[in-house]
PDB file of N, CA, C and O in Angstrom:
ATOM      1  N   MET A   1       3.063  -7.549  -1.266  1.00  0.00           N
ATOM      2  CA  MET A   1       4.234  -6.708  -1.087  1.00  0.00           C
ATOM      3  C   MET A   1       3.481  -5.978  -2.458  1.00  0.00           C
ATOM      4  O   MET A   1       3.030  -6.422  -3.514  1.00  0.00           O
ATOM      5  N   PRO A   2       3.625  -4.355  -1.729  1.00  0.00           N
ATOM      6  CA  PRO A   2       3.514  -3.791  -2.993  1.00  0.00           C
ATOM      7  C   PRO A   2       4.559  -3.214  -4.259  1.00  0.00           C
ATOM      8  O   PRO A   2       5.684  -2.842  -3.926  1.00  0.00           O
ATOM      9  N   PRO A   3       4.159  -3.153  -5.697  1.00  0.00           N
ATOM     10  CA  PRO A   3       5.365  -3.098  -6.200  1.00  0.00           C
ATOM     11  C   PRO A   3       6.356  -2.041  -6.091  1.00  0.00           C
ATOM     12  O   PRO A   3       5.882  -0.939  -5.815  1.00  0.00           O
ATOM     13  N   LEU A   4       7.940  -2.121  -6.276  1.00  0.00           N
ATOM     14  CA  LEU A   4       8.945  -0.863  -6.080  1.00  0.00           C
ATOM     15  C   LEU A   4       8.795   0.279  -6.879  1.00  0.00           C
ATOM     16  O   LEU A   4       8.719   1.428  -6.446  1.00  0.00           O
ATOM     17  N   GLU A   5       8.749  -0.121  -8.262  1.00  0.00           N
ATOM     18  CA  GLU A   5       8.650   0.771  -9.675  1.00  0.00           C
ATOM     19  C   GLU A   5       7.190   1.716  -9.625  1.00  0.00           C
ATOM     20  O   GLU A   5       6.084   1.286  -9.296  1.00  0.00           O
ATOM     21  N   ALA A   6       7.412   2.646  -9.905  1.00  0.00           N
ATOM     22  CA  ALA A   6       5.906   3.588 -10.023  1.00  0.00           C
ATOM     23  C   ALA A   6       5.097   2.697 -11.272  1.00  0.00           C
ATOM     24  O   ALA A   6       3.988   2.175 -11.159  1.00  0.00           O
ATOM     25  N   ILE A   7       5.789   2.685 -12.222  1.00  0.00           N
ATOM     26  CA  ILE A   7       5.212   2.197 -13.235  1.00  0.00           C
ATOM     27  C   ILE A   7       4.522   0.451 -13.298  1.00  0.00           C
ATOM     28  O   ILE A   7       4.084  -0.037 -14.340  1.00  0.00           O
ATOM     29  N   GLU A   8       4.552  -0.119 -12.257  1.00  0.00           N
ATOM     30  CA  GLU A   8       4.076  -1.267 -12.125  1.00  0.00           C
ATOM     31  C   GLU A   8       2.534  -0.959 -10.873  1.00  0.00           C
ATOM     32  O   GLU A   8       1.637  -1.762 -10.615  1.00  0.00           O
ATOM     33  N   LEU A   9       2.690   0.248 -10.407  1.00  0.00           N
ATOM     34  CA  LEU A   9       1.506   0.615  -9.504  1.00  0.00           C
ATOM     35  C   LEU A   9       0.518   0.250 -10.276  1.00  0.00           C
ATOM     36  O   LEU A   9       0.432  -0.953 -10.028  1.00  0.00           O
ATOM     37  N   ASP A  10      -0.324   0.511 -11.087  1.00  0.00           N
ATOM     38  CA  ASP A  10      -1.373   0.644 -11.828  1.00  0.00           C
ATOM     39  C   ASP A  10      -1.735  -1.210 -11.758  1.00  0.00           C
ATOM     40  O   ASP A  10      -2.577  -1.674 -10.989  1.00  0.00           O
ATOM     41  N   ALA A  11      -1.036  -1.924 -12.571  1.00  0.00           N
ATOM     42  CA  ALA A  11      -1.191  -3.121 -12.874  1.00  0.00           C
ATOM     43  C   ALA A  11      -1.601  -4.055 -11.213  1.00  0.00           C
ATOM     44  O   ALA A  11      -2.364  -5.020 -11.162  1.00  0.00           O
ATOM     45  N   PHE A  12      -0.893  -3.471 -10.047  1.00  0.00           N
ATOM     46  CA  PHE A  12      -1.055  -4.164  -8.791  1.00  0.00           C
ATOM     47  C   PHE A  12      -2.617  -3.278  -8.152  1.00  0.00           C
ATOM     48  O   PHE A  12      -3.454  -3.907  -7.505  1.00  0.00           O
ATOM     49  N   ARG A  13      -2.774  -1.849  -8.458  1.00  0.00           N
ATOM     50  CA  ARG A  13      -3.865  -1.897  -8.073  1.00  0.00           C
ATOM     51  C   ARG A  13      -5.267  -2.448  -8.871  1.00  0.00           C
ATOM     52  O   ARG A  13      -6.205  -2.768  -8.141  1.00  0.00           O
ATOM     53  N   HIS A  14      -5.449  -2.574 -10.393  1.00  0.00           N
ATOM     54  CA  HIS A  14      -5.932  -3.130 -10.803  1.00  0.00           C
ATOM     55  C   HIS A  14      -5.914  -4.931 -10.474  1.00  0.00           C
ATOM     56  O   HIS A  14      -7.054  -5.389 -10.544  1.00  0.00           O
ATOM     57  N   TRP A  15      -5.180  -5.649 -10.244  1.00  0.00           N
ATOM     58  CA  TRP A  15      -4.722  -6.801  -9.762  1.00  0.00           C
ATOM     59  C   TRP A  15      -5.373  -7.292  -8.186  1.00  0.00           C
ATOM     60  O   TRP A  15      -5.623  -8.467  -7.918  1.00  0.00           O
ATOM     61  N   HIS A  16      -5.598  -6.046  -7.158  1.00  0.00           N
ATOM     62  CA  HIS A  16      -5.934  -6.336  -6.188  1.00  0.00           C
ATOM     63  C   HIS A  16      -7.023  -5.513  -5.944  1.00  0.00           C
ATOM     64  O   HIS A  16      -7.254  -5.269  -4.760  1.00  0.00           O
ATOM     65  N   GLU A  17      -8.152  -4.757  -7.257  1.00  0.00           N
ATOM     66  CA  GLU A  17      -8.684  -4.193  -6.936  1.00  0.00           C
ATOM     67  C   GLU A  17      -9.961  -4.136  -5.787  1.00  0.00           C
ATOM     68  O   GLU A  17     -10.536  -3.152  -5.322  1.00  0.00           O
ATOM     69  N   ARG A  18     -10.186  -5.767  -5.494  1.00  0.00           N
ATOM     70  CA  ARG A  18     -11.201  -6.292  -4.663  1.00  0.00           C
ATOM     71  C   ARG A  18     -10.555  -6.610  -3.664  1.00  0.00           C
ATOM     72  O   ARG A  18     -11.298  -6.899  -2.726  1.00  0.00           O
ATOM     73  N   ASP A  19      -9.476  -6.690  -3.438  1.00  0.00           N
ATOM     74  CA  ASP A  19      -8.697  -6.954  -1.641  1.00  0.00           C
ATOM     75  C   ASP A  19      -8.750  -5.175  -0.935  1.00  0.00           C
ATOM     76  O   ASP A  19      -8.901  -4.055  -1.421  1.00  0.00           O
ATOM     77  N   THR A  20      -8.544  -5.703   0.353  1.00  0.00           N
ATOM     78  CA  THR A  20      -8.108  -4.350   0.869  1.00  0.00           C
ATOM     79  C   THR A  20      -7.034  -4.993   1.752  1.00  0.00           C
ATOM     80  O   THR A  20      -7.084  -6.209   1.939  1.00  0.00           O
ATOM     81  N   PHE A  21      -5.877  -4.108   2.413  1.00  0.00           N
ATOM     82  CA  PHE A  21      -4.931  -4.079   3.060  1.00  0.00           C
ATOM     83  C   PHE A  21      -5.302  -3.262   4.349  1.00  0.00           C
ATOM     84  O   PHE A  21      -6.118  -2.347   4.464  1.00  0.00           O
ATOM     85  N   TRP A  22      -4.368  -3.921   5.420  1.00  0.00           N
ATOM     86  CA  TRP A  22      -4.708  -3.547   7.095  1.00  0.00           C
ATOM     87  C   TRP A  22      -3.182  -3.275   7.484  1.00  0.00           C
ATOM     88  O   TRP A  22      -2.238  -3.891   6.989  1.00  0.00           O
ATOM     89  N   CYS A  23      -3.084  -2.344   8.362  1.00  0.00           N
ATOM     90  CA  CYS A  23      -1.905  -2.380   9.294  1.00  0.00           C
ATOM     91  C   CYS A  23      -1.499  -3.119  10.135  1.00  0.00           C
ATOM     92  O   CYS A  23      -2.011  -2.656  11.155  1.00  0.00           O
ATOM     93  N   ALA A  24      -0.944  -3.933  10.410  1.00  0.00           N
ATOM     94  CA  ALA A  24      -0.845  -5.185  11.600  1.00  0.00           C
ATOM     95  C   ALA A  24      -0.744  -4.616  12.628  1.00  0.00           C
ATOM     96  O   ALA A  24       0.236  -3.960  12.980  1.00  0.00           O
ATOM     97  N   LEU A  25      -1.862  -4.816  13.314  1.00  0.00           N
ATOM     98  CA  LEU A  25      -1.683  -4.789  15.046  1.00  0.00           C
ATOM     99  C   LEU A  25      -0.646  -5.722  16.071  1.00  0.00           C
ATOM    100  O   LEU A  25      -0.471  -5.532  17.274  1.00  0.00           O
ATOM    101  N   LEU A  26      -0.173  -6.520  15.424  1.00  0.00           N
ATOM    102  CA  LEU A  26       0.794  -7.421  16.201  1.00  0.00           C
ATOM    103  C   LEU A  26       2.242  -7.310  15.758  1.00  0.00           C
ATOM    104  O   LEU A  26       3.205  -7.917  16.227  1.00  0.00           O
ATOM    105  N   LEU A  27       2.217  -6.256  14.582  1.00  0.00           N
ATOM    106  CA  LEU A  27       3.508  -5.766  14.515  1.00  0.00           C
ATOM    107  C   LEU A  27       3.373  -4.346  14.713  1.00  0.00           C
ATOM    108  O   LEU A  27       3.844  -3.490  13.963  1.00  0.00           O
ATOM    109  N   GLY A  28       2.669  -4.127  15.819  1.00  0.00           N
ATOM    110  CA  GLY A  28       2.522  -2.658  16.634  1.00  0.00           C
ATOM    111  C   GLY A  28       2.982  -1.479  15.266  1.00  0.00           C
ATOM    112  O   GLY A  28       3.906  -0.696  15.044  1.00  0.00           O
ATOM    113  N   GLY A  29       1.529  -1.995  14.476  1.00  0.00           N
ATOM    114  CA  GLY A  29       0.821  -0.909  13.568  1.00  0.00           C
ATOM    115  C   GLY A  29      -0.607  -0.183  14.083  1.00  0.00           C
ATOM    116  O   GLY A  29      -1.083  -0.603  15.137  1.00  0.00           O
ATOM    117  N   CYS A  30      -1.111   0.599  13.564  1.00  0.00           N
ATOM    118  CA  CYS A  30      -2.478   0.889  13.920  1.00  0.00           C
ATOM    119  C   CYS A  30      -3.703   0.321  13.547  1.00  0.00           C
ATOM    120  O   CYS A  30      -4.736   0.795  14.020  1.00  0.00           O
ATOM    121  N   GLY A  31      -3.747  -0.751  12.663  1.00  0.00           N
ATOM    122  CA  GLY A  31      -4.732  -1.337  12.378  1.00  0.00           C
ATOM    123  C   GLY A  31      -5.567  -0.272  10.940  1.00  0.00           C
ATOM    124  O   GLY A  31      -6.375  -0.915  10.270  1.00  0.00           O
ATOM    125  N   GLY A  32      -5.486   0.328  10.776  1.00  0.00           N
ATOM    126  CA  GLY A  32      -6.060   1.301   9.768  1.00  0.00           C
ATOM    127  C   GLY A  32      -5.603   0.648   8.755  1.00  0.00           C
ATOM    128  O   GLY A  32      -4.646  -0.120   8.658  1.00  0.00           O
ATOM    129  N   GLN A  33      -6.830   1.237   7.552  1.00  0.00           N
ATOM    130  CA  GLN A  33      -6.667   0.575   6.329  1.00  0.00           C
ATOM    131  C   GLN A  33      -5.753   1.128   5.728  1.00  0.00           C
ATOM    132  O   GLN A  33      -5.452   2.305   5.924  1.00  0.00           O
ATOM    133  N   LEU A  34      -5.187   0.389   4.930  1.00  0.00           N
ATOM    134  CA  LEU A  34      -3.671   0.993   4.176  1.00  0.00           C
ATOM    135  C   LEU A  34      -4.240   1.563   2.348  1.00  0.00           C
ATOM    136  O   LEU A  34      -5.142   1.075   1.667  1.00  0.00           O
ATOM    137  N   ALA A  35      -3.598   2.360   2.117  1.00  0.00           N
ATOM    138  CA  ALA A  35      -4.228   2.924   0.830  1.00  0.00           C
ATOM    139  C   ALA A  35      -2.983   2.377   0.076  1.00  0.00           C
ATOM    140  O   ALA A  35      -2.274   1.610   0.727  1.00  0.00           O
ATOM    141  N   THR A  36      -2.584   2.681  -1.302  1.00  0.00           N
ATOM    142  CA  THR A  36      -1.614   2.398  -2.408  1.00  0.00           C
ATOM    143  C   THR A  36      -1.102   4.144  -2.569  1.00  0.00           C
ATOM    144  O   THR A  36      -1.775   5.137  -2.844  1.00  0.00           O
ATOM    145  N   GLU A  37       0.317   3.996  -2.276  1.00  0.00           N
ATOM    146  CA  GLU A  37       0.878   5.794  -2.665  1.00  0.00           C
ATOM    147  C   GLU A  37       1.888   5.863  -3.410  1.00  0.00           C
ATOM    148  O   GLU A  37       2.992   5.390  -3.145  1.00  0.00           O
ATOM    149  N   LEU A  38       1.521   6.580  -4.600  1.00  0.00           N
ATOM    150  CA  LEU A  38       2.512   6.550  -5.950  1.00  0.00           C
ATOM    151  C   LEU A  38       3.307   7.329  -5.447  1.00  0.00           C
ATOM    152  O   LEU A  38       2.918   8.321  -4.831  1.00  0.00           O
ATOM    153  N   CYS A  39       4.684   7.010  -5.625  1.00  0.00           N
ATOM    154  CA  CYS A  39       5.586   8.036  -5.587  1.00  0.00           C
ATOM    155  C   CYS A  39       6.678   8.013  -6.611  1.00  0.00           C
ATOM    156  O   CYS A  39       6.776   6.877  -7.076  1.00  0.00           O
ATOM    157  N   THR A  40       7.633   8.953  -7.191  1.00  0.00           N
ATOM    158  CA  THR A  40       8.212   8.864  -8.472  1.00  0.00           C
ATOM    159  C   THR A  40       9.612   9.311  -8.111  1.00  0.00           C
ATOM    160  O   THR A  40      10.589   9.596  -8.804  1.00  0.00           O
ATOM    161  N   ASP A  41       9.392   9.280  -6.763  1.00  0.00           N
ATOM    162  CA  ASP A  41      11.125   9.787  -6.499  1.00  0.00           C
ATOM    163  C   ASP A  41      11.967   8.803  -5.082  1.00  0.00           C
ATOM    164  O   ASP A  41      12.993   8.961  -4.419  1.00  0.00           O
ATOM    165  N   ARG A  42      10.859   7.776  -5.128  1.00  0.00           N
ATOM    166  CA  ARG A  42      11.557   6.730  -3.886  1.00  0.00           C
ATOM    167  C   ARG A  42      10.154   5.511  -4.352  1.00  0.00           C
ATOM    168  O   ARG A  42       9.147   5.717  -5.030  1.00  0.00           O
ATOM    169  N   PHE A  43      10.551   4.474  -3.781  1.00  0.00           N
ATOM    170  CA  PHE A  43       9.641   3.161  -3.981  1.00  0.00           C
ATOM    171  C   PHE A  43       8.054   3.544  -3.448  1.00  0.00           C
ATOM    172  O   PHE A  43       7.675   4.157  -2.449  1.00  0.00           O
ATOM    173  N   CYS A  44       7.425   3.005  -4.393  1.00  0.00           N
ATOM    174  CA  CYS A  44       5.712   3.304  -3.780  1.00  0.00           C
ATOM    175  C   CYS A  44       5.592   2.290  -2.621  1.00  0.00           C
ATOM    176  O   CYS A  44       6.333   1.311  -2.529  1.00  0.00           O
ATOM    177  N   SER A  45       4.545   2.608  -1.684  1.00  0.00           N
ATOM    178  CA  SER A  45       4.167   2.346  -0.990  1.00  0.00           C
ATOM    179  C   SER A  45       2.601   1.880  -0.181  1.00  0.00           C
ATOM    180  O   SER A  45       1.536   2.343  -0.589  1.00  0.00           O
ATOM    181  N   LEU A  46       2.660   1.094   0.778  1.00  0.00           N
ATOM    182  CA  LEU A  46       0.845   0.872   1.571  1.00  0.00           C
ATOM    183  C   LEU A  46       1.142   2.410   2.420  1.00  0.00           C
ATOM    184  O   LEU A  46       2.267   2.769   2.767  1.00  0.00           O
ATOM    185  N   SER A  47       0.148   3.030   2.604  1.00  0.00           N
ATOM    186  CA  SER A  47       0.216   3.545   3.634  1.00  0.00           C
ATOM    187  C   SER A  47      -0.957   4.077   4.189  1.00  0.00           C
ATOM    188  O   SER A  47      -1.657   4.569   3.304  1.00  0.00           O
ATOM    189  N   SER A  48      -1.530   4.187   5.504  1.00  0.00           N
ATOM    190  CA  SER A  48      -2.627   4.663   6.548  1.00  0.00           C
ATOM    191  C   SER A  48      -2.438   6.185   7.251  1.00  0.00           C
ATOM    192  O   SER A  48      -1.593   6.651   8.014  1.00  0.00           O
ATOM    193  N   SER A  49      -3.647   6.724   6.611  1.00  0.00           N
ATOM    194  CA  SER A  49      -3.472   8.277   7.313  1.00  0.00           C
ATOM    195  C   SER A  49      -3.839   7.937   8.808  1.00  0.00           C
ATOM    196  O   SER A  49      -4.003   8.986   9.431  1.00  0.00           O
ATOM    197  N   ALA A  50      -4.031   6.754   9.631  1.00  0.00           N
ATOM    198  CA  ALA A  50      -4.472   6.520  11.095  1.00  0.00           C
ATOM    199  C   ALA A  50      -2.915   6.695  11.271  1.00  0.00           C
ATOM    200  O   ALA A  50      -2.631   7.726  11.879  1.00  0.00           O
ATOM    201  N   CYS A  51      -1.971   6.019  10.927  1.00  0.00           N
ATOM    202  CA  CYS A  51      -0.648   5.690  11.259  1.00  0.00           C
ATOM    203  C   CYS A  51       0.225   6.910  11.606  1.00  0.00           C
ATOM    204  O   CYS A  51       1.407   6.755  11.915  1.00  0.00           O
TER     205      CYS A  51
END
């Protein structure tokens, strides 16, 4: 689960720098690789450009 606060995103990225995350096909996703997205006006998220 990605961090909910923007201030925690750098630590999350550092902790998972060698990990990859993928959009779940079995849950109706696109199967694309996910990237972290920094948002200051809402929760941070994992997103895919393919979805």
